[in-house]
C-alpha positions, 0 to 999 in steps of 0.5 A: 893546461886545464885543471881537472874538474872537482866532480871528476876528482871526487868521482875517482876518489869515490871509485877508489874507496869503493874498490878498497872496501870491496877488497877489504870485505873479500879479505874479511870474508875468507873463511877456511874450512877444516875437518877434525883429525880424530887421530890427534883429537881427544878430550881428557878429564881430571879430578881429585880423588878424595884429596889423595891423588888425581883421577884422569881419563879420556874420551875419543871424538867421532869427528867435527868441523872448524871454520876459521877466519884469522883476518876477521878474527872469527870462527866456528867449531862443531865437535862430537864426543863419543861418551862410550869411549871413556877410558879411565884405565880401570875397566870397572870404572869405565862401566860405571862412567858409561852407566846411567849414574854418570854419562848414560852412554846407552841413551846419550852416546855422544856429547857435543861442543858447538862454539861460535865465538873466538876471542883474540888478543891481537893476532893471538887466539886466546879463547873459544866460547860455545855450548857443551851438550852432555846427557841432552843438556847444554850449558855455556863453556869457555875454553882457554887456548893454552897453545894454538898454531897453523902451518902447512903440513908437508905430509898431508900437503894441506894447512893444519891448525891445532892446539891445546885448550882447557876449562873447568866445569861443574858436572852437576850442571849436566846432571852428572852428579853421582858421588857428590854426597860421598865427597867426590868433587863437582869440579872437573878439569877438561883438557882438549887436544885438537887438530884439524886439516884444511879442506 
């Protein structure tokens, strides 16, 4: 029986390699798109009140999108925050925070978190890096993932991803500096609860 010619074997091997790379590339290119579920997404803040207790409150979000590629370990987040929705639990404090000394919601009704780098430890999402914009100023922020998971939601009949993320920012970087001279802290802890539904 005639042995296969070397060039024929090489050609077949090359074809298999090209096909394999194409399949792998297609797998890596599989990016799922999600829409932020505003009913299960919010931004919470907390900071010490004159070393006595902790002031806490929350912002609602207007909406946003997520692109997530777990195989490629990459993604993108675009989240819009409603600064006028701030709720400290105290009406007078809400008005102060909405005013020109702090978030200036009249001139800057929204904030934005735009992230384009996802960090993984193995298959586990551990952080999201991006830019936080408030009062028209943008600064880099890294959110640590405290909890993250995706599953098929039987009520929505769609895949849903969500988690809890947090970071600590220096509010003066966004010109939110009222009260610093009176002993109020610059550091504010942010906690972001987010859920998104696959489209």
